[in-house]
C-alpha positions as CSV (number, residue, x, y, z in Angstrom):
1,X,-20.5,-4.2,20.8
2,X,-19.5,-0.8,22.4
3,X,-19.5,2.5,20.7
4,X,-17.7,5.2,21.7
5,X,-18.4,9.2,22.1
6,X,-16.9,12.3,22.3
7,X,-17.4,13.6,25.7
8,X,-15.7,16.9,25.8
9,X,-16.3,19.0,22.7
10,X,-13.0,21.4,22.2
11,X,-10.6,21.9,19.5
12,X,-8.0,19.9,21.5
13,X,-9.5,17.0,22.7
14,X,-12.0,14.4,21.9
15,X,-12.3,11.9,24.6
16,X,-14.7,8.9,24.2
17,X,-17.3,7.6,26.4
18,X,-20.3,4.9,25.8
19,X,-22.9,6.2,23.3
20,X,-26.5,6.8,24.3
21,X,-28.2,3.3,23.3
22,X,-31.1,5.6,22.4
23,X,-29.4,7.2,19.6
24,X,-27.9,4.3,18.4
25,X,-31.1,2.5,17.7
26,X,-31.6,2.5,13.9
27,X,-29.0,5.1,13.2
28,X,-25.9,4.9,10.6
29,X,-24.6,7.8,12.3
30,X,-25.1,10.2,15.1
31,X,-24.9,14.1,14.9
32,X,-23.1,15.0,18.3
33,X,-23.3,18.7,18.2
34,X,-24.7,21.0,15.3
35,X,-24.3,24.8,15.7
36,X,-25.8,27.0,12.7
37,X,-25.4,30.5,13.4
38,X,-26.9,33.1,10.9
39,X,-26.0,37.1,11.1
40,X,-27.9,39.1,8.2
41,X,-25.9,42.0,8.3
42,X,-27.2,43.8,5.3
43,X,-29.7,43.2,2.3
44,X,-26.9,42.1,0.2
45,X,-25.0,40.3,3.2
46,X,-25.4,37.4,5.2
47,X,-22.6,35.6,7.4
48,X,-23.3,31.9,8.0
49,X,-21.0,29.8,10.7
50,X,-21.4,26.1,11.2
51,X,-19.9,23.3,13.5
52,X,-21.1,19.9,13.0
53,X,-19.6,16.5,14.6
54,X,-20.4,13.7,13.3
55,X,-19.8,9.9,14.6
56,X,-19.9,7.6,11.8
57,X,-21.5,4.3,13.1
58,X,-21.1,2.2,9.9
59,X,-20.2,2.3,6.2
60,X,-23.6,3.5,5.6
61,X,-23.2,6.2,8.0
62,X,-20.5,8.3,5.5
63,X,-23.2,10.1,3.9
64,X,-24.3,11.9,7.1
65,X,-20.9,13.4,7.9
66,X,-22.1,16.8,6.0
67,X,-18.1,18.2,5.5
68,X,-19.2,19.7,2.0
69,X,-19.7,23.3,1.3
70,X,-21.8,24.0,-1.9
71,X,-21.0,27.6,-3.5
72,X,-21.3,30.1,-6.4
73,X,-19.9,33.4,-7.3
74,X,-21.8,35.1,-4.4
75,X,-20.4,32.8,-1.9
76,X,-17.0,33.6,-0.4
77,X,-15.4,30.9,1.7
78,X,-13.5,32.3,5.2
79,X,-13.3,29.2,6.8
80,X,-13.2,25.7,5.9
81,X,-11.7,22.6,7.7
82,X,-12.1,19.3,9.3
83,X,-10.5,17.1,12.0
84,X,-11.0,13.0,12.0
85,X,-10.8,11.3,15.0
86,X,-10.7,7.4,15.9
87,X,-12.9,5.7,18.4
88,X,-10.6,6.9,21.2
89,X,-10.8,10.6,20.6
90,X,-7.2,10.1,19.1
91,X,-6.8,12.9,15.8
92,X,-5.9,10.7,12.7
93,X,-6.3,13.4,9.8
94,X,-6.8,16.6,9.6
95,X,-8.1,18.7,6.3
96,X,-7.4,22.5,5.8
97,X,-9.1,24.4,3.2
98,X,-6.7,23.6,0.4
99,X,-7.1,19.6,1.3
100,X,-11.0,20.0,0.1
101,X,-11.8,18.4,-3.3
102,X,-13.2,21.2,-5.6
103,X,-15.7,19.5,-8.1
104,X,-18.8,20.7,-10.2
105,X,-22.0,20.0,-9.0
106,X,-24.5,21.4,-11.6
107,X,-26.6,18.1,-12.8
108,X,-28.1,20.1,-15.9
109,X,-31.7,19.0,-14.6
110,X,-32.0,20.8,-11.5
111,X,-32.6,24.4,-10.8
112,X,-31.2,26.7,-8.0
113,X,-28.3,24.4,-7.7
114,X,-24.6,26.2,-6.7
115,X,-21.9,25.9,-9.2
116,X,-19.0,24.0,-7.4
117,X,-18.8,22.0,-4.2
118,X,-15.6,21.5,-2.1
119,X,-15.7,18.1,0.5
120,X,-13.1,15.8,1.6
121,X,-12.2,12.5,0.6
122,X,-11.8,10.6,3.6
123,X,-11.6,6.4,3.4
124,X,-12.3,5.1,7.2
125,X,-9.2,2.4,8.4
126,X,-12.4,1.3,11.0
127,X,-15.7,2.5,12.6
128,X,-16.7,4.2,14.8
129,X,-14.9,7.2,14.1
130,X,-15.7,11.2,14.3
131,X,-15.7,14.1,12.1
132,X,-15.8,17.5,13.2
133,X,-16.2,20.1,10.2
134,X,-16.2,23.8,10.7
135,X,-17.5,26.2,8.1
136,X,-18.0,30.1,7.6
137,X,-19.1,31.8,4.4
138,X,-20.2,35.0,3.6
139,X,-22.5,35.5,0.6
140,X,-24.3,38.8,-1.1
141,X,-27.4,36.4,-1.8
142,X,-30.0,36.8,0.7
143,X,-32.9,35.5,-1.4
144,X,-31.6,32.0,0.3
145,X,-31.4,31.6,3.9
146,X,-30.6,27.8,4.8
147,X,-33.6,26.1,6.2
148,X,-32.8,24.4,9.3
149,X,-33.0,20.4,9.7
150,X,-32.1,19.2,13.0
151,X,-32.7,16.0,11.6
152,X,-31.7,16.0,7.8
153,X,-32.2,12.3,6.8
154,X,-33.2,8.9,7.6
155,X,-30.9,6.8,10.2
156,X,-29.4,9.7,11.8
157,X,-29.8,10.5,15.2
158,X,-28.8,13.7,16.8
159,X,-27.3,14.6,20.0
160,X,-27.6,18.2,20.2
161,X,-28.6,20.9,17.6
162,X,-29.0,24.5,17.5
163,X,-29.9,26.9,15.5
164,X,-29.8,30.9,15.4
165,X,-30.2,33.9,13.3
166,X,-29.4,37.2,14.2
167,X,-31.3,40.0,11.7
168,X,-29.2,42.9,11.8
169,X,-31.3,44.5,9.2
170,X,-34.6,46.7,9.7
171,X,-36.2,44.1,7.0
172,X,-38.9,42.2,8.1
173,X,-37.5,38.3,8.5
174,X,-40.3,35.9,8.0
175,X,-40.7,32.0,9.2
176,X,-42.3,28.9,9.4
177,X,-41.9,26.0,11.8
178,X,-43.2,22.5,11.2
179,X,-43.2,19.5,12.8
180,X,-41.0,21.0,15.9
181,X,-43.4,19.4,19.0
182,X,-43.8,16.2,17.9
183,X,-39.9,15.8,18.3
184,X,-40.1,18.1,21.5
185,X,-37.7,20.5,20.0
186,X,-37.5,24.2,21.8
187,X,-37.9,27.2,20.6
188,X,-36.2,29.7,22.2
189,X,-37.2,33.0,19.9
190,X,-38.7,33.1,16.3
191,X,-35.3,32.8,15.4
192,X,-33.3,30.3,17.9
193,X,-34.1,27.0,18.0
194,X,-32.4,23.5,20.3
195,X,-33.0,19.9,19.5
196,X,-31.5,17.4,22.0
197,X,-31.1,13.7,21.9
198,X,-33.8,13.5,18.8
199,X,-33.6,9.4,17.8
200,X,-33.4,8.3,14.1
201,X,-35.9,8.4,11.8
202,X,-36.5,4.9,10.3
203,X,-37.6,4.6,6.5
204,X,-40.6,2.4,6.6
205,X,-42.4,1.1,3.5
206,X,-44.5,3.9,1.9
207,X,-43.5,6.1,4.1
208,X,-44.4,9.9,2.7
209,X,-42.0,12.3,2.0
210,X,-39.1,12.9,4.5
211,X,-39.7,16.4,4.1
212,X,-42.9,16.3,5.2
213,X,-42.2,14.6,8.7
214,X,-39.2,16.0,9.6
215,X,-39.0,18.7,11.7
216,X,-37.7,21.9,10.3
217,X,-38.0,26.0,9.9
218,X,-37.5,27.9,6.9
219,X,-37.0,31.6,6.6
220,X,-37.3,34.6,4.4
221,X,-36.4,38.2,4.0
222,X,-38.9,40.3,2.6
223,X,-36.3,42.4,0.8
224,X,-33.4,40.4,-0.8
225,X,-30.2,40.6,-2.8
226,X,-29.0,38.0,-5.4
227,X,-25.3,39.8,-6.4
228,X,-26.6,43.1,-6.4
229,X,-30.3,42.6,-8.1
230,X,-33.0,43.4,-5.6
231,X,-36.3,42.1,-4.9
232,X,-39.1,42.1,-2.7
233,X,-40.8,38.9,-1.2
234,X,-44.0,39.9,0.4
235,X,-45.9,36.7,-1.4
236,X,-45.8,35.0,-4.2
237,X,-47.0,37.4,-6.6
238,X,-44.2,39.7,-5.9
239,X,-41.6,36.8,-6.0
240,X,-43.0,35.7,-9.1
241,X,-42.8,39.5,-10.3
242,X,-39.1,39.4,-9.5
243,X,-38.3,36.5,-11.0
244,X,-40.0,37.6,-14.4
245,X,-38.5,41.1,-14.5
246,X,-35.2,40.2,-13.2
247,X,-34.6,36.7,-13.9
248,X,-36.5,35.9,-17.4
249,X,-37.0,39.4,-18.9
250,X,-34.3,40.2,-21.7
251,X,-33.7,36.1,-22.2
252,X,-36.2,35.1,-25.0
253,X,-35.1,37.1,-28.2
254,X,-34.4,34.3,-31.1
255,X,-32.3,34.5,-34.2
256,X,-34.6,35.9,-36.8
257,X,-34.3,32.8,-38.9
258,X,-35.6,30.6,-36.3
259,X,-39.0,33.1,-36.2
260,X,-39.4,32.4,-39.9
261,X,-38.9,28.7,-39.3
262,X,-40.7,28.0,-36.5
263,X,-43.9,30.3,-37.7
264,X,-43.6,28.1,-41.1
265,X,-43.2,25.0,-39.0
266,X,-47.0,25.9,-37.3
267,X,-48.6,28.3,-40.2
268,X,-51.1,25.0,-40.9
269,X,-52.0,24.2,-37.3
270,X,-55.4,24.8,-36.3
271,X,-55.1,25.4,-32.8
272,X,-53.0,26.5,-30.0
273,X,-52.7,23.0,-29.0
274,X,-51.5,22.1,-32.4
275,X,-48.8,24.7,-32.5
276,X,-47.6,23.8,-29.4
277,X,-46.9,20.4,-30.2
278,X,-45.1,21.2,-33.0
279,X,-42.7,23.5,-31.1
280,X,-42.3,21.1,-28.4
281,X,-41.2,18.5,-31.3
282,X,-38.8,21.2,-33.0
283,X,-37.5,21.9,-29.3
284,X,-36.5,18.3,-28.6
285,X,-35.3,17.4,-32.1
286,X,-33.0,20.4,-32.0
287,X,-31.5,20.3,-28.3
288,X,-30.2,18.6,-25.3
289,X,-30.1,18.8,-21.8
290,X,-26.1,19.4,-20.2
291,X,-25.2,21.3,-17.0
292,X,-25.1,24.9,-17.3
293,X,-24.7,27.9,-14.7
294,X,-24.7,31.5,-16.1
295,X,-26.1,34.5,-15.1
296,X,-27.2,35.6,-11.3
297,X,-26.3,32.8,-9.3
298,X,-26.2,30.3,-11.2
299,X,-30.1,31.0,-11.3
300,X,-31.1,33.1,-14.6
301,X,-31.5,30.9,-17.6
302,X,-29.1,31.6,-20.2
303,X,-29.8,33.4,-23.4
304,X,-33.0,31.5,-25.9
305,X,-30.5,32.7,-29.0
306,X,-27.6,30.5,-26.9
307,X,-29.7,27.5,-26.8
308,X,-30.7,27.9,-30.3
309,X,-27.2,28.3,-31.4
310,X,-25.4,25.9,-29.3
311,X,-28.1,23.0,-29.3
312,X,-28.2,22.4,-25.6
313,X,-29.4,23.9,-22.2
314,X,-30.0,23.1,-19.0
315,X,-33.7,22.6,-17.6
316,X,-34.1,26.7,-17.1
317,X,-32.6,27.2,-20.7
318,X,-34.8,25.0,-22.3
319,X,-37.8,25.3,-20.7
320,X,-37.3,29.3,-21.4
321,X,-36.1,28.5,-24.9
322,X,-39.5,26.7,-25.4
323,X,-41.1,29.6,-23.8
324,X,-39.7,31.8,-26.5
325,X,-40.4,29.8,-29.5
326,X,-44.2,29.6,-28.1
327,X,-44.3,32.9,-27.7
328,X,-43.4,33.7,-31.3
329,X,-46.1,31.7,-32.5
330,X,-48.8,33.6,-30.2
331,X,-48.9,30.5,-27.7
332,X,-49.3,31.7,-24.1
333,X,-46.8,29.6,-21.6
334,X,-45.4,30.4,-18.0
335,X,-41.8,29.4,-16.8
336,X,-42.1,27.4,-14.0
337,X,-40.7,26.3,-10.7
338,X,-41.5,22.8,-9.2
339,X,-39.9,20.0,-6.9
340,X,-39.2,17.5,-9.2
341,X,-38.7,13.5,-8.3
342,X,-40.3,10.2,-7.8
343,X,-41.8,11.4,-4.5
344,X,-44.8,13.7,-4.6
345,X,-43.1,17.1,-3.1
346,X,-45.1,20.7,-3.4
347,X,-43.9,24.3,-2.9
348,X,-45.2,25.4,0.4
349,X,-48.0,27.8,-0.8
350,X,-48.2,28.8,2.7
351,X,-44.7,30.6,2.4
352,X,-43.1,32.4,-0.2
353,X,-39.3,32.1,-0.4
354,X,-36.7,30.5,-3.2
355,X,-38.1,26.8,-3.3
356,X,-38.0,24.0,-6.0
357,X,-35.3,22.0,-7.7
358,X,-36.5,22.0,-11.4
359,X,-37.6,23.9,-14.2
360,X,-40.5,23.2,-16.3
361,X,-43.3,24.9,-18.7
362,X,-46.5,25.3,-18.4
363,X,-49.5,26.0,-20.8
364,X,-52.8,27.1,-19.8
365,X,-55.1,24.6,-21.0
366,X,-59.2,25.0,-19.9
367,X,-59.1,25.4,-16.1
368,X,-55.8,23.4,-15.9
369,X,-52.3,23.4,-17.4
370,X,-50.4,21.4,-19.6
371,X,-46.5,20.4,-18.4
372,X,-43.9,20.3,-20.5
373,X,-40.6,18.6,-19.7
374,X,-38.4,20.5,-21.8
375,X,-35.1,18.7,-20.5
376,X,-36.1,15.1,-22.3
377,X,-35.6,14.4,-25.9
378,X,-38.3,11.3,-26.0
379,X,-41.5,12.5,-23.2
380,X,-44.7,12.6,-25.1
381,X,-45.9,16.5,-24.9
382,X,-47.8,17.1,-22.0
383,X,-46.4,13.8,-20.6
384,X,-45.1,14.9,-16.7
385,X,-45.8,11.2,-14.8
386,X,-43.4,10.0,-11.6
387,X,-41.3,13.6,-11.8
388,X,-43.7,16.5,-11.8
389,X,-47.2,15.4,-11.2
390,X,-49.7,16.1,-8.6
391,X,-47.9,19.0,-6.9
392,X,-48.1,22.8,-6.0
393,X,-45.6,24.6,-8.4
394,X,-44.8,28.6,-9.0
395,X,-45.6,29.9,-12.4
396,X,-43.9,33.1,-13.3
397,X,-46.2,35.4,-15.2
398,X,-45.2,39.0,-15.9
399,X,-47.9,40.0,-13.7
400,X,-46.6,37.8,-10.6
401,X,-46.4,34.7,-9.3
402,X,-49.0,32.0,-9.0
403,X,-49.2,28.5,-7.2
404,X,-50.9,26.3,-8.9
405,X,-51.1,22.6,-8.9
406,X,-50.0,20.1,-11.7
407,X,-52.0,17.4,-13.4
408,X,-53.1,14.6,-11.0
409,X,-53.3,11.2,-12.9
410,X,-56.2,9.0,-11.4
411,X,-56.3,5.8,-10.6
412,X,-58.0,4.7,-13.5
413,X,-55.5,6.5,-15.9
414,X,-52.6,5.0,-14.6
415,X,-53.6,1.1,-16.1
416,X,-52.3,-1.8,-17.4
417,X,-53.9,-4.4,-19.9
418,X,-52.6,-7.8,-20.2
419,X,-54.6,-10.1,-23.1
420,X,-52.8,-13.2,-23.4
421,X,-53.0,-16.5,-25.6
422,X,-51.3,-19.3,-23.8
423,X,-51.2,-22.6,-25.3
424,X,-50.3,-25.5,-22.8
425,X,-48.3,-28.0,-24.3
426,X,-48.5,-32.3,-23.6
427,X,-45.5,-32.2,-21.4
428,X,-46.4,-29.3,-19.2
429,X,-45.1,-26.1,-20.8
430,X,-46.5,-23.6,-23.0
431,X,-46.2,-20.8,-25.6
432,X,-47.9,-17.6,-25.0
433,X,-48.9,-14.3,-26.9
434,X,-48.7,-11.6,-24.8
435,X,-50.0,-8.0,-25.7
436,X,-49.6,-5.7,-23.0
437,X,-51.0,-1.8,-23.0
438,X,-49.8,0.8,-20.7
439,X,-51.1,4.4,-20.1
440,X,-50.9,7.1,-17.4
441,X,-47.8,6.4,-14.9
442,X,-47.4,2.7,-16.1
443,X,-46.6,4.1,-19.5
444,X,-43.6,5.3,-18.3
445,X,-41.7,1.7,-18.8
446,X,-40.9,2.8,-22.1
447,X,-38.3,5.2,-21.0
448,X,-36.3,2.2,-20.5
449,X,-37.5,-0.5,-22.8
450,X,-36.8,2.0,-25.9
451,X,-33.0,2.5,-24.7
452,X,-32.1,-1.1,-24.3
453,X,-30.6,-3.4,-26.3
454,X,-32.4,-6.3,-27.4
455,X,-30.2,-8.7,-25.0
456,X,-30.8,-6.4,-22.1
457,X,-34.8,-6.2,-22.8
458,X,-34.8,-9.9,-22.6
459,X,-32.9,-10.0,-19.4
460,X,-35.5,-7.2,-18.6
461,X,-38.8,-9.7,-19.0
462,X,-36.8,-13.0,-17.3
463,X,-36.6,-11.0,-14.6
464,X,-40.2,-9.2,-14.6
465,X,-41.7,-13.1,-15.3
466,X,-39.1,-14.0,-12.3
467,X,-41.5,-16.8,-10.7
468,X,-41.1,-19.0,-14.3
469,X,-38.0,-20.7,-14.8
470,X,-36.2,-21.0,-18.1
471,X,-37.9,-18.5,-19.9
472,X,-37.5,-18.1,-23.3
473,X,-38.2,-15.0,-25.1
474,X,-39.0,-15.6,-28.6
475,X,-39.9,-12.1,-30.0
476,X,-40.3,-8.7,-28.8
477,X,-42.3,-6.0,-30.6
478,X,-43.7,-2.1,-29.3
479,X,-45.0,0.2,-30.1
480,X,-45.0,3.8,-29.0
481,X,-48.0,5.9,-29.6
482,X,-46.6,9.2,-27.9
483,X,-50.0,10.9,-29.5
484,X,-52.3,9.6,-27.2
485,X,-49.6,8.2,-24.7
486,X,-49.8,4.5,-25.1
487,X,-47.2,2.0,-24.7
488,X,-47.4,-1.4,-26.3
489,X,-45.3,-4.5,-26.1
490,X,-46.2,-7.6,-28.2
491,X,-44.1,-10.5,-26.7
492,X,-43.9,-14.2,-27.9
493,X,-42.9,-16.2,-24.8
494,X,-42.0,-20.3,-24.3
495,X,-41.2,-22.0,-21.7
496,X,-40.5,-26.0,-21.7
497,X,-41.7,-27.0,-18.1
498,X,-44.7,-24.7,-15.9
499,X,-46.8,-27.0,-14.2
500,X,-45.8,-29.3,-11.0
501,X,-46.5,-32.7,-11.7
502,X,-47.7,-35.3,-8.6
503,X,-48.5,-38.7,-10.8
504,X,-51.6,-38.0,-13.1
505,X,-52.2,-34.8,-11.8
506,X,-50.6,-31.0,-13.0
507,X,-51.0,-28.1,-10.4
508,X,-51.1,-25.1,-12.3
509,X,-50.9,-21.7,-11.8
510,X,-53.5,-19.8,-13.9
511,X,-52.1,-16.2,-13.2
512,X,-49.1,-16.7,-15.4
513,X,-47.7,-13.2,-15.6
514,X,-49.2,-10.7,-13.3
515,X,-48.3,-11.5,-9.9
516,X,-47.7,-9.5,-7.0
517,X,-45.0,-11.8,-5.4
518,X,-44.0,-10.4,-2.0
519,X,-46.3,-8.4,0.3
520,X,-44.9,-4.9,2.2
521,X,-42.9,-6.0,5.2
522,X,-44.2,-6.4,8.6
523,X,-43.4,-3.7,11.7
524,X,-44.1,-4.5,15.5
525,X,-44.5,-0.9,16.1
526,X,-44.6,0.9,12.9
527,X,-43.6,4.8,13.5
528,X,-44.7,6.7,10.4
529,X,-48.2,7.1,8.7
530,X,-48.5,5.7,4.9
531,X,-49.1,7.1,1.5
532,X,-49.9,5.6,-1.9
533,X,-48.7,8.5,-4.4
534,X,-50.2,7.1,-7.2
535,X,-53.1,4.8,-7.7
536,X,-53.1,2.1,-10.6
537,X,-55.4,-0.4,-12.4
538,X,-53.8,-3.7,-13.6
539,X,-56.5,-6.0,-15.5
540,X,-55.4,-9.5,-17.3
541,X,-57.4,-12.0,-19.6
542,X,-55.5,-15.1,-20.5
543,X,-57.2,-17.6,-22.9
544,X,-55.8,-21.2,-21.6
545,X,-56.2,-24.0,-24.4
546,X,-55.3,-27.2,-22.5
547,X,-53.3,-30.4,-24.7
548,X,-55.4,-33.3,-26.0
549,X,-54.6,-35.8,-23.3
550,X,-55.0,-32.9,-20.2
551,X,-58.7,-32.5,-18.4
552,X,-59.8,-30.1,-15.4
553,X,-60.3,-31.7,-12.4
554,X,-60.8,-28.9,-9.9
555,X,-60.7,-24.9,-10.3
556,X,-60.5,-22.4,-7.7
557,X,-63.4,-20.3,-6.4
558,X,-64.1,-16.4,-7.4
559,X,-62.3,-14.2,-5.2
560,X,-63.7,-10.4,-4.5
561,X,-61.8,-8.2,-2.2
562,X,-63.2,-4.8,-1.8
563,X,-62.0,-2.1,0.8
564,X,-60.4,1.9,1.2
565,X,-57.0,0.5,-0.2
566,X,-58.3,-0.8,-3.3
567,X,-60.0,-3.9,-5.0
568,X,-59.1,-7.5,-6.1
569,X,-60.9,-10.1,-8.4
570,X,-59.8,-13.4,-9.6
571,X,-61.9,-16.1,-11.6
572,X,-61.0,-18.9,-13.8
573,X,-63.6,-20.4,-15.8
574,X,-63.8,-23.5,-17.9
575,X,-65.5,-22.6,-21.4
576,X,-65.4,-26.0,-23.2
577,X,-63.5,-28.8,-22.5
578,X,-60.0,-27.7,-24.3
579,X,-60.4,-23.9,-22.9
580,X,-60.1,-21.7,-19.8
581,X,-60.4,-18.2,-19.2
582,X,-58.8,-16.7,-16.4
583,X,-59.3,-13.1,-15.3
584,X,-57.7,-10.7,-12.9
585,X,-58.3,-7.0,-12.2
586,X,-56.3,-5.2,-9.2
587,X,-57.1,-1.4,-8.3
588,X,-55.0,0.0,-5.6
589,X,-56.3,3.6,-4.3
590,X,-53.9,6.6,-4.3
591,X,-54.2,8.2,-0.3
592,X,-53.1,8.8,3.0
593,X,-53.3,6.6,5.5
594,X,-52.6,6.5,9.3
595,X,-50.1,4.1,10.7
596,X,-53.0,2.0,12.6
597,X,-54.3,1.4,9.0
598,X,-51.1,-0.4,8.1
599,X,-51.7,-3.6,9.3
600,X,-54.8,-4.2,7.4
601,X,-53.0,-2.7,4.3
602,X,-50.7,-5.6,4.8
603,X,-53.3,-7.8,4.9
604,X,-55.0,-6.7,1.9
605,X,-51.7,-6.9,-0.1
606,X,-51.0,-10.6,1.5
607,X,-54.3,-11.8,0.5
608,X,-53.3,-10.9,-2.9
609,X,-49.9,-12.7,-3.0
610,X,-51.7,-15.9,-1.5
611,X,-54.7,-15.6,-4.6
612,X,-52.4,-14.8,-7.1
613,X,-50.2,-17.8,-6.4
614,X,-53.2,-20.3,-6.2
615,X,-53.3,-23.0,-8.6
616,X,-55.9,-25.4,-10.3
617,X,-55.6,-29.3,-10.6
618,X,-55.4,-30.5,-13.9
619,X,-55.1,-34.4,-14.6
620,X,-53.8,-36.2,-17.7
621,X,-55.9,-39.2,-19.5
622,X,-52.9,-41.2,-20.9
């Protein structure tokens, strides 16, 4: 199959030739040309001009078109247009500024998001097709200078890309480049870079964060302006001081009635921690989060008094409101900026600049900090697993900013323990009572289970135990201990047929409920290192009672595997004529590993899959 390329990049002609096969490999789209020119004309004026030409190869490539502009009150759009060409270079659609759809993009959780976006709505008739996007914006916000990611996503190749900044002021401009050499990106000067023929990066199992492996350059002015509010950025201390003075200060006054109420609620608390827990519950019961964008570029929290009056706010407003309540009862806390998400991504401690996408609250506790996620009405006090755990964040104090690290959940903390009594019947089915206790990162399942209907939860367990055909879930009880952050599940299960029969022999998997069913995929030539962001421990123990007409013929030998990736322990023992005890323990270690280690890791996981599915032999006596 032939794909086509634009031969002449001009306003008038887009002729097609065959694309470079190397750029098609692993690619859903190809950036034919990307040119970004940035002109810093004053402390409060920056002009950004961009042309982006993208050939979309298939449906999955549409997300890479990039014909979108995010903006707020600090940014005026001077040029906004897009033209679509078919595979043969014929123009088939033109979008002028008025044709771009205008929508709100604030999600209520993220910080530092623009108010609105304009984008094209185009449904292709066929593939490939090419989009030429032209943009020019003028912004009074020089606190944020666009970072350059020549490759900005997986499965995207780049034919040509360039980035250039002209600093027409006498303000020092700092920069930091990452991963350029590995992609042979040419540095023309400190503020001018070019890239050619960058092959698509394929997402691989356990890949590290895209931002840690992709080439990038980020920039920051030492003195900046945000809608007329000026700041200094010589260090994280400076930057945090500016946030404290210009964004936070003056936003935390509470109504007198609320001050009286929160003091009354906490008057019998013996410690600051007890007070903080009462305040956090008060905030959760009183508020909910929604999209709010107000103040300086949408980055200044709404007034605490408004959050109290309205009963809602975004991550900025709710974190700031909770801080105001804590201040009122004498508990120290700090407004905190973080990259929130399942992937672990840190604020770059070595480069002070506008970073992060989320706001939380940090309470000093001994030598660390307790993190409060203020956008959730159900999260336990201090629980931040799987979203803001184990990463560098910026705490904002009246004396300045400081980079600190959030809680790391150790492998042993992230535990799931299953105990079960299983009664096998004479027909090869069973009834079982399960008790599942989950902590740490594994506690997080409560979010799903507690909001689902009974029907949805039954389907959830049938899917979780999908290798057991026709499983019946007779009863479910849940206990969410938020004080100790422990989630317990008590289940009554039943199945009419579980064993495999061969004459008078039964083959039975003693690991009924917690199997590794698949191993990570195989790669002939893995490109990326791999990471296990969060380790965990699973421990399972099943008491298995056999029916009167069944006895044991053969059991499996014990299995013990230990390596740098973790451990696996498996045993099945007969305690008397009618009872067996199955034990399984698996430990997966957190860590960063080379791509050369991946084959050994996969073999470890394959061995677990094999032993988890192993069977014992039973015989019937009648």
